[in-house]
C-alpha positions, 0 to 999 in steps of 0.5 A, spaced: 452 804 677 453 811 681 454 807 688 460 803 684 463 809 682 462 812 689 465 806 692 471 806 687 472 814 688 472 813 696 478 808 695 482 812 690 486 816 695 488 810 699 490 807 692 494 813 690 497 814 697 499 806 697 502 807 691 506 813 693 508 809 699 512 804 695 519 806 692 522 800 688 528 803 687 532 800 692 528 793 692 535 789 689 538 791 696 532 791 700 529 784 698 535 779 697 536 772 696 542 768 695 543 762 690 548 756 691 550 751 687 548 744 690 552 737 689 547 733 692 542 729 687 535 732 687 529 728 686 523 732 683 518 729 688 515 735 691 518 733 698 524 738 699 527 733 703 534 733 698 540 735 702 541 741 698 535 744 700 537 744 707 543 749 705 538 753 701 537 761 702 530 763 703 525 768 702 519 769 706 514 774 710 510 775 703 506 782 702 499 782 700 498 784 693 491 784 692 486 786 694 490 790 698 497 792 698 498 795 705 499 788 710 503 782 710 500 775 708 496 771 713 498 765 710 506 764 710 510 762 704 517 760 704 521 760 697 528 757 696 533 757 691 539 752 689 542 750 682 546 745 679 550 744 672 543 743 669 537 746 673 535 752 677 531 749 682 525 753 686 522 750 692 516 753 696 512 751 702 505 754 703 502 754 709 494 753 708 488 749 710 484 744 706 481 744 701 485 747 696 482 750 690 484 747 683 479 750 678 482 747 672 487 741 670 489 744 663 496 747 662 497 754 662 491 755 667 493 761 671 494 761 678 490 767 680 484 762 679 487 757 683 491 756 689 498 756 687 505 759 687 510 762 682 517 765 680 518 771 676 525 772 673 529 777 670 536 774 668 538 780 664 537 785 670 534 791 666 527 790 668 525 789 661 525 782 659 523 776 663 520 769 665 514 767 669 513 760 671 507 758 676 505 751 679 498 750 682 497 746 688 495 740 683 501 741 679 498 744 673 504 748 670 504 755 666 509 759 663 510 765 659 515 771 657 514 778 661 516 784 657 516 792 659 508 791 658 506 786 663 499 786 662 500 782 655 501 775 658 498 770 654 501 764 656 503 762 648 510 761 650 511 754 652 517 750 654 519 744 658 521 744 665 519 739 671 515 740 677 511 736 683 507 738 689 505 734 695 499 736 699 499 735 707 493 737 712 496 744 713 500 746 708 503 744 701 510 744 698 512 745 690 518 743 687 520 746 680 526 744 676 527 749 670 533 747 665 538 753 664 537 752 656 530 754 657 532 761 659 536 766 656 541 770 659 548 773 660 552 767 664 557 773 666 551 776 670 551 774 677 545 779 679 538 777 677 531 780 678 527 775 682 520 775 685 515 770 688 508 769 687 502 766 691 495 765 690 491 764 696 484 763 692 480 761 698 481 768 701 481 771 694 488 774 695 495 774 691 501 775 695 508 777 693 515 777 696 516 784 694 511 789 696 507 791 689 502 796 689 495 794 688 494 797 681 501 794 678 501 788 675 504 782 679 509 780 674 512 787 673 519 787 673 520 794 676 518 791 683 523 785 683 528 783 688 535 781 687 537 774 686 545 773 687 549 768 685 555 765 688 558 764 682 557 765 674 551 761 672 552 755 667 552 757 660 544 756 658 546 752 652 541 751 646 534 749 646 532 746 640 525 742 638 524 737 632 517 738 630 
């Protein structure tokens, strides 16, 4: 026990210095991704070969989030965004080596226990409420609401959305379609908060697009970058389930 405490205390100055070195005040301008409307058909098959993906803006050069936050991730991740009148589309290309780790095929299995990717959305843009969608390398979905207390994730919020995964020798790809009616937002707001997440389980690492201190939550809305729409997004519509 004494050795563990001594080890933690030896790391504390570095943790505090790292947190002080990261200032999210300008993240919405320092980290930008633009989303454009596509008129081409989109097939959710995990291949990212639809015409719209070729013109989609990208986010890359992810940071290490854990176990440290002062370096870039070794395995490259590229995230892409586009939309049409019904769906927000998210695509990932995750460089990796086989075999990939998938500890569970149960829905809402957290990507921190698996290889996988995810997106954090703050549609209101106030850093108070948002959404979190993740997909493992074996296409296991998880989703939840994010609040000002991001440590309260329990994945009890479930909605219907679509995803597909393709695994290759040195990378895997993920394609996600989120219906606009699943989200809640002001359709006149053309700037959202966004972040992208990657779990590299073999390396016991978490990667994020924006740089987040190791002692803050991966889904902390205060550390989201800027998602800029080319025009106001479609109105969300009603989301009704009959049980």
